[in-house]
C-alpha positions in Angstrom: 18.7 1.4 0.9 15.1 0.2 2.0 12.1 2.2 1.1 10.8 4.8 3.5 7.1 4.4 4.6 7.0 8.1 5.9 7.4 11.2 3.9 10.1 13.6 4.6 9.4 16.6 6.6 11.2 18.5 4.1 9.0 18.1 1.3 5.7 17.6 3.1 4.1 20.8 2.8 4.9 20.5 -1.3 3.6 16.8 -1.4 0.1 17.7 0.3 -0.2 20.7 -2.3 0.1 18.3 -5.2 -2.0 15.4 -3.3 -4.9 17.9 -3.1 -4.5 19.3 -6.3 -4.7 16.0 -8.1 -7.9 15.0 -6.2 -10.7 16.3 -8.3 -13.2 16.3 -5.0 -16.2 14.9 -7.2 -19.4 13.8 -5.4 -19.8 9.8 -6.2 -23.0 9.3 -7.5 -24.6 6.2 -9.6 -23.5 6.4 -13.1 -23.4 3.2 -16.0 -20.1 1.9 -15.3 -17.2 1.9 -13.2 -13.7 1.7 -15.0 -10.6 0.6 -12.8 -7.6 2.1 -14.5 -4.5 -0.3 -14.0 -1.5 0.5 -11.9 0.7 -1.0 -9.3 -1.9 -0.5 -6.8 -4.6 -3.1 -5.8 -6.6 -0.5 -3.8 -8.4 0.4 -7.0 -9.6 -2.8 -7.2 -10.7 -2.7 -3.9 -12.5 0.7 -4.1 -14.2 -0.3 -7.4 -15.5 -3.3 -5.5 -17.0 -1.3 -2.7 -18.5 1.3 -4.9 -20.0 -1.6 -6.9 -21.6 -3.0 -3.3 -22.7 0.4 -2.7 -25.1 0.5 -6.0 -23.0 3.4 -7.7 -22.7 1.3 -11.0 -24.1 -2.1 -12.2 -21.0 -2.9 -14.5 -17.3 -2.7 -14.1 -14.4 -2.7 -16.7 -11.1 -3.3 -15.7 -8.5 -1.9 -18.0 -4.6 -2.5 -18.3 -2.2 -4.8 -19.4 1.5 -3.9 -17.5 4.0 -1.3 -17.2 7.5 -2.1 -15.8 6.3 -1.1 -12.4 3.9 -3.9 -12.7 4.9 -7.1 -14.3 6.0 -8.8 -11.2 3.4 -8.2 -8.8 0.5 -8.7 -11.6 2.0 -11.2 -14.1 -1.0 -12.0 -16.1 -2.0 -8.3 -16.4 -3.3 -5.5 -14.3 -6.7 -5.9 -15.2 -6.8 -9.8 -14.5 -5.4 -9.5 -11.4 -8.0 -6.5 -10.4 -10.7 -8.4 -11.8 -9.8 -11.6 -9.7 -9.4 -9.3 -6.5 -13.0 -7.6 -7.1 -14.8 -11.4 -7.5 -12.7 -12.4 -4.1 -14.6 -9.2 -2.5 -17.9 -10.5 -3.8 -18.5 -9.0 -7.4 -20.4 -11.3 -9.6 -18.0 -11.9 -12.4 -20.5 -11.5 -14.8 -20.6 -7.9 -13.6 -16.8 -7.2 -14.8 -15.3 -6.7 -18.3 -11.7 -7.0 -18.7 -9.7 -5.0 -21.1 -6.1 -6.4 -21.0 -4.1 -4.3 -23.6 -4.1 -0.8 -22.4 -0.6 0.6 -21.6 -1.2 4.0 -20.6 -4.3 6.4 -19.8 -5.4 7.2 -23.0 -5.4 3.7 -23.8 -7.5 2.7 -20.9 -9.9 5.2 -22.2 -10.1 4.4 -25.8 -9.7 0.6 -25.6 -12.6 0.6 -22.9 -14.9 2.5 -25.1 -14.4 0.0 -27.9 -14.9 -3.1 -25.7 -18.4 -1.5 -24.5 -19.3 -0.9 -27.9 -18.5 -4.1 -28.9 -20.5 -5.6 -26.2 -23.4 -3.2 -27.4 -23.3 -1.2 -24.1 -23.9 2.7 -24.6 -23.4 4.6 -21.7 -23.6 8.1 -20.7 -21.7 8.4 -17.5 -18.8 6.5 -15.8 -16.8 6.7 -12.9 -13.2 6.4 -13.2 -11.1 4.6 -10.4 -7.6 5.3 -10.1 -4.9 6.3 -7.8 -5.4 9.3 -6.1 -2.9 11.0 -7.6 -4.2 9.9 -11.0 -7.5 11.7 -10.7 -7.2 14.8 -12.6 -4.8 13.5 -15.5 -7.6 10.5 -15.6 -10.3 13.4 -15.9 -8.4 15.4 -18.4 -7.9 12.2 -20.8 -11.5 11.0 -20.3 -12.9 14.6 -21.3 -10.6 14.6 -24.2 -11.1 11.3 -25.8 -14.7 10.6 -24.6 -16.2 13.9 -24.3 -20.0 12.8 -25.0 -19.8 11.1 -21.4 -19.9 12.5 -18.0 -16.7 11.6 -16.0 -16.7 11.6 -12.2 -13.2 10.4 -10.8 -12.7 8.4 -7.5 -10.0 7.1 -5.4 -9.7 5.2 -2.2 -10.5 7.7 0.3 -7.4 7.4 2.5 -5.2 10.4 3.7 -2.1 11.1 2.5 0.2 9.4 5.2 -1.8 6.5 5.3 -1.7 5.8 1.6 2.1 6.5 1.5 2.1 3.9 4.6 -0.2 1.4 2.4 2.2 1.6 -0.6 5.4 1.5 1.6 7.5 3.8 -0.6 7.3 7.5 0.0 9.7 8.2 -2.8 7.8 6.3 -5.2 4.5 8.0 -4.4 6.3 11.5 -4.7 7.9 10.7 -7.7 4.7 9.7 -9.3 3.1 12.7 -8.1 5.5 15.0 -9.5 5.1 12.8 -12.8 1.5 13.4 -12.9 1.9 17.0 -12.4 4.3 17.3 -15.2 1.5 15.3 -17.7 -1.1 17.8 -16.5 1.0 20.7 -18.1 2.1 18.8 -21.1 -0.4 16.3 -22.6 -3.0 19.0 -23.5 -0.5 20.4 -26.3 0.2 16.6 -27.2 -3.1 15.8 -27.5 -4.0 13.4 -25.1 -5.8 15.6 -22.4 -8.0 18.8 -22.0 -6.1 21.6 -20.6 -6.4 22.0 -16.9 -5.8 25.3 -14.7 -2.8 24.8 -12.5 -2.5 27.6 -9.5 0.8 29.4 -9.1 1.0 27.4 -5.7 0.9 24.2 -7.5 3.7 25.2 -10.0 5.9 26.2 -7.6 5.2 23.1 -5.2 5.9 21.1 -8.6 9.2 22.9 -9.3 10.6 22.4 -5.6 10.0 19.0 -5.5 12.0 18.6 -9.0 15.0 20.7 -7.7 14.8 18.2 -4.5 15.6 15.4 -7.0 11.9 13.8 -7.5 12.2 13.5 -11.2 12.3 9.6 -11.8 8.8 9.7 -13.4 9.3 12.8 -15.5 8.8 12.6 -19.4 
């Protein structure tokens, strides 16, 4: 069955609730470094390059190896392809560091921290650039593993329907939203993230979507 690029009407309202919940609504301002978190979404690299050109940070770290969902699209690793895309968009190669080994968000943070330290780069603030529905998890993970820096979260500012159309697979986006919502709930107890408040209406939307069968990204 071909992927559908539009949200099903039956679940739209619940998807919109989760979409808004995961957006941290941070105001982007200049920081010491921009950290592009690897994924299947090349838009992360695109937006990281845009923020660099806007003067939001003087240096970029792209971090990410591969996941099963990215190995075909980015055979040399997410961070490598991200860096190449950013240079195509005019970012100087010497402004980019590549962290090619991380396979999850926690490793994105830990390995980036070590990479910067190894290069003698001391920072007090960072913009974490991710997929839109990864913002809250990126924030919670960053504050847990790198608590001494200020963390600002950012994503390419596309409306939900435009993002789904850009990815080209509504079911994939919904499943990822549901999976990230579950991780916000369970990762603090596992030591991976700080706790995040989850309003009752968000919990209810999450439950309805899992009952509707959007469970492929659940742990």
